[in-house]
C-alpha positions as CSV (number, residue, x, y, z in Angstrom):
1,M,44.0,13.5,-18.7
2,A,42.1,10.8,-17.0
3,I,42.7,10.2,-13.3
4,T,43.3,6.6,-12.3
5,P,41.3,5.9,-9.2
6,K,43.5,5.1,-6.1
7,V,40.6,3.5,-4.3
8,P,39.2,0.9,-6.7
9,A,37.1,-0.8,-3.9
10,A,35.3,2.5,-3.3
11,R,34.6,3.0,-7.0
12,S,33.3,-0.6,-7.3
13,T,31.1,-0.1,-4.3
14,L,29.6,3.0,-5.8
15,R,29.1,1.3,-9.1
16,L,27.4,-1.6,-7.3
17,L,25.0,0.7,-5.4
18,S,24.2,2.7,-8.6
19,H,23.5,-0.6,-10.4
20,L,21.1,-1.7,-7.7
21,A,19.4,1.7,-7.7
22,A,18.7,1.4,-11.4
23,Q,17.0,-2.0,-11.2
24,R,13.3,-2.6,-10.9
25,G,13.8,-5.1,-8.1
26,P,16.5,-7.1,-6.2
27,A,19.2,-8.8,-8.3
28,R,21.3,-11.9,-8.0
29,A,25.0,-11.5,-7.2
30,S,26.0,-13.3,-10.4
31,A,24.0,-10.9,-12.5
32,I,25.6,-7.9,-10.7
33,A,29.0,-9.3,-11.3
34,T,28.3,-9.8,-15.0
35,A,26.7,-6.3,-15.5
36,L,29.7,-4.6,-13.7
37,D,32.4,-6.9,-15.2
38,L,33.7,-7.7,-11.7
39,P,34.8,-11.0,-10.2
40,R,32.1,-12.8,-8.3
41,S,34.3,-13.0,-5.2
42,T,34.7,-9.2,-5.2
43,V,31.0,-8.7,-5.6
44,Y,30.2,-11.0,-2.7
45,Q,32.8,-9.2,-0.5
46,L,31.3,-5.8,-1.3
47,L,27.8,-7.1,-0.8
48,A,28.7,-8.5,2.6
49,V,30.0,-5.1,3.8
50,L,27.0,-3.3,2.4
51,V,24.6,-5.7,4.1
52,E,26.4,-5.2,7.4
53,Q,26.1,-1.4,7.1
54,G,22.4,-1.5,6.0
55,F,22.9,-0.2,2.5
56,V,21.9,-3.5,0.9
57,V,19.4,-6.1,2.1
58,H,19.9,-9.8,1.4
59,L,16.8,-11.9,0.5
60,P,18.1,-15.5,1.1
61,E,15.0,-17.2,-0.2
62,E,15.3,-15.4,-3.5
63,R,19.1,-15.4,-3.5
64,R,18.9,-11.7,-4.4
65,Y,20.1,-8.4,-3.1
66,G,18.3,-5.0,-3.0
67,L,18.8,-1.6,-1.6
68,G,18.5,-1.3,2.2
69,V,17.2,1.4,4.6
70,A,20.6,3.2,4.7
71,A,20.5,3.7,1.0
72,F,17.0,5.1,1.2
73,E,18.2,7.5,3.9
74,L,21.0,8.8,1.6
75,S,18.6,9.3,-1.3
76,T,15.9,11.0,0.8
77,G,18.7,13.1,2.4
78,F,19.3,14.6,-1.0
79,S,15.5,14.9,-1.7
80,R,15.1,16.9,1.4
81,Q,17.5,19.5,0.1
82,Q,16.6,22.3,-2.3
83,P,15.3,20.6,-5.4
84,L,12.0,19.1,-4.2
85,S,11.3,21.8,-1.7
86,H,11.8,24.6,-4.2
87,L,10.1,22.9,-7.1
88,G,7.2,21.5,-5.0
89,R,6.3,24.5,-2.9
90,P,4.6,26.6,-5.6
91,L,2.7,23.6,-6.9
92,V,1.5,22.7,-3.4
93,A,0.5,26.3,-2.8
94,Q,-1.5,26.3,-6.1
95,L,-3.2,23.1,-5.0
96,V,-4.3,24.7,-1.7
97,D,-5.7,27.7,-3.6
98,R,-7.7,25.4,-5.9
99,L,-9.1,23.1,-3.2
100,G,-9.3,25.5,-0.2
101,E,-7.8,22.8,2.0
102,S,-4.3,22.3,3.5
103,A,-1.7,20.3,1.7
104,H,1.9,19.1,2.1
105,L,4.8,17.4,0.4
106,V,6.8,14.6,2.2
107,V,9.7,12.3,1.5
108,L,10.4,8.8,2.9
109,H,13.2,8.6,5.5
110,G,13.6,5.1,6.8
111,R,10.1,4.1,8.1
112,D,9.1,7.7,8.6
113,V,7.9,10.5,6.3
114,V,9.6,13.9,6.7
115,Y,7.5,17.0,5.9
116,L,9.3,19.2,3.3
117,V,6.5,21.6,2.4
118,E,3.4,22.5,4.5
119,E,0.8,24.9,3.1
120,R,-2.1,25.8,5.4
121,A,-5.5,26.8,3.9
122,P,-7.1,29.9,5.5
123,R,-9.5,29.2,8.4
124,R,-8.6,25.6,8.6
125,P,-7.6,23.7,11.9
126,S,-3.9,23.6,12.9
127,L,-2.3,20.3,12.3
128,V,0.4,18.2,14.0
129,T,2.4,18.3,10.7
130,D,4.9,21.0,9.9
131,V,8.2,21.3,7.9
132,G,10.8,19.0,9.5
133,V,8.2,16.9,11.4
134,R,8.6,13.1,11.2
135,L,5.7,10.7,11.4
136,P,5.4,6.9,10.9
137,S,4.8,6.4,7.2
138,H,2.4,3.4,7.6
139,L,0.0,5.7,9.6
140,T,-0.1,8.7,7.1
141,A,-1.8,8.9,3.7
142,S,1.4,10.4,2.1
143,G,3.5,7.6,3.6
144,R,1.2,4.9,2.5
145,A,1.2,6.3,-1.1
146,L,5.0,6.1,-1.0
147,L,5.1,2.6,0.5
148,A,2.6,1.3,-2.1
149,A,5.0,2.4,-4.8
150,L,8.0,0.4,-3.4
151,P,8.9,-3.1,-4.6
152,A,7.9,-5.9,-2.2
153,A,11.5,-6.6,-1.3
154,Q,12.1,-3.1,-0.2
155,L,8.9,-3.1,1.8
156,R,10.0,-6.2,3.6
157,A,13.3,-4.6,4.4
158,L,11.6,-1.6,6.0
159,Y,9.0,-3.7,7.9
160,P,10.7,-7.0,8.7
161,D,8.5,-7.8,11.8
162,K,5.8,-6.5,14.2
163,G,8.4,-4.4,16.0
164,A,8.7,-2.1,13.1
165,F,5.1,-0.9,13.4
166,E,5.5,2.1,15.7
167,R,2.5,3.4,17.6
168,R,1.9,7.1,18.2
169,Q,1.3,8.2,21.8
170,G,-2.5,8.3,22.5
171,E,-3.3,6.3,19.4
172,G,-6.4,4.2,19.8
173,P,-6.5,0.4,19.4
174,G,-7.0,-0.9,15.9
175,Q,-5.8,2.2,14.1
176,G,-3.3,1.6,11.4
177,P,-1.6,-1.7,10.3
178,R,0.0,-3.7,13.1
179,S,1.7,-6.4,11.0
180,S,3.2,-7.0,7.6
181,S,0.1,-8.8,6.4
182,E,-2.2,-5.9,7.5
183,L,0.2,-3.5,5.8
184,R,0.2,-5.5,2.5
185,A,-3.6,-5.6,2.5
186,L,-3.8,-1.8,3.1
187,L,-1.3,-1.1,0.3
188,T,-3.1,-3.5,-2.1
189,R,-6.2,-1.2,-1.6
190,V,-4.0,1.9,-2.2
191,R,-2.8,0.5,-5.6
192,A,-6.4,-0.5,-6.5
193,D,-7.8,2.9,-5.7
194,G,-4.9,4.8,-7.2
195,F,-4.4,6.9,-4.1
196,A,-3.9,6.5,-0.3
197,R,-6.1,7.6,2.5
198,E,-5.9,8.2,6.2
199,D,-9.0,8.8,8.4
200,G,-8.5,10.1,11.9
201,E,-5.4,8.0,12.5
202,I,-3.1,11.0,13.0
203,T,-5.6,13.7,14.2
204,P,-9.2,12.7,15.2
205,G,-11.7,14.3,12.9
206,M,-9.2,15.0,10.2
207,A,-8.7,12.9,7.0
208,S,-6.0,12.9,4.2
209,V,-5.8,11.7,0.6
210,A,-2.3,11.3,-1.0
211,V,-0.5,10.2,-4.2
212,A,3.2,9.5,-5.0
213,V,5.6,11.5,-7.1
214,R,7.9,9.3,-9.1
215,D,11.5,9.9,-10.2
216,H,13.2,9.1,-13.5
217,T,13.5,5.4,-12.5
218,G,9.8,5.2,-11.6
219,W,10.6,5.0,-7.8
220,P,8.6,7.2,-5.4
221,A,10.5,10.4,-4.8
222,A,7.9,12.2,-2.7
223,G,4.3,12.1,-1.6
224,I,1.7,14.9,-2.0
225,A,-1.4,15.0,0.3
226,V,-4.3,17.1,1.1
227,T,-5.7,17.2,4.7
228,F,-9.2,18.3,5.6
229,P,-11.9,18.2,8.4
230,R,-13.7,14.8,7.9
231,E,-17.2,16.3,7.8
232,R,-16.3,18.8,5.1
233,I,-15.7,16.3,2.2
234,A,-17.8,13.1,1.8
235,E,-15.7,10.0,1.2
236,D,-17.3,9.4,-2.3
237,L,-15.6,12.7,-3.3
238,W,-12.1,11.6,-2.3
239,P,-11.3,10.1,-5.7
240,A,-11.9,13.6,-7.2
241,L,-9.4,15.0,-4.7
242,A,-7.0,12.3,-5.7
243,A,-7.3,13.3,-9.3
244,E,-6.4,16.9,-8.4
245,L,-3.4,15.6,-6.5
246,T,-2.4,13.4,-9.4
247,G,-2.2,16.4,-11.7
248,T,0.1,18.2,-9.2
249,A,2.2,15.0,-8.7
250,T,2.6,14.6,-12.5
251,E,3.8,18.2,-12.9
252,L,6.3,17.8,-10.1
253,S,7.5,14.6,-11.6
254,R,8.0,16.3,-14.9
255,R,10.0,19.1,-13.2
256,I,12.4,16.6,-11.6
257,H,12.7,14.7,-14.9
258,G,10.7,11.8,-13.5
259,R,8.0,9.5,-14.8
260,P,4.3,10.5,-14.7
């Protein structure tokens, strides 16, 4: 026997969030109302509450609504649980065996990346990263790979102004993007190259190359990166490293029923 919901507003809210999550970009309130067969007044009321709580971001110039930072935190909260860790760990370990360099798996949490899996290669330097560590995503290769895969509206929600560009203690001047325009330029290169890079911005003398793992909607579910002493691998060989990472990312995407 079907159970009639006693809290229709809660059900409508969840349907609205699920609908936004399935879209390739922000949507108009009128289109949401039509798709969910809800009165426009109800949709606007729900959106107002969700915007206030950070689950939805309003883009006034476009008159559209997209998922906000709080929604990402919920989704990555699930990602940080068993599925990605268990499915990704053996693949990252195999990557380390093939390359002889350290590698890791991260997820996006707000403007940070959180390290889920960290596999150290033998006789390689210790790193500041470890399971559970958080770092600003715009400074790391794995974070940049994830940010480059986000729609522009979501990127604006995460980095609305210069205050969002956190600096690490001891970080030198000019390292990493300091504004939205600098970040956009950096991510344009990531998309053109097909992989992200970081060169001494987290640890002097160490570099990283990374790619994104996509879920079933095509959104970035995780980032996979390899980190190595800068002098060991010439920069013209980094695309070959990225190709190895892409193979691992494709397999992990397949295991979570995502898109290559």
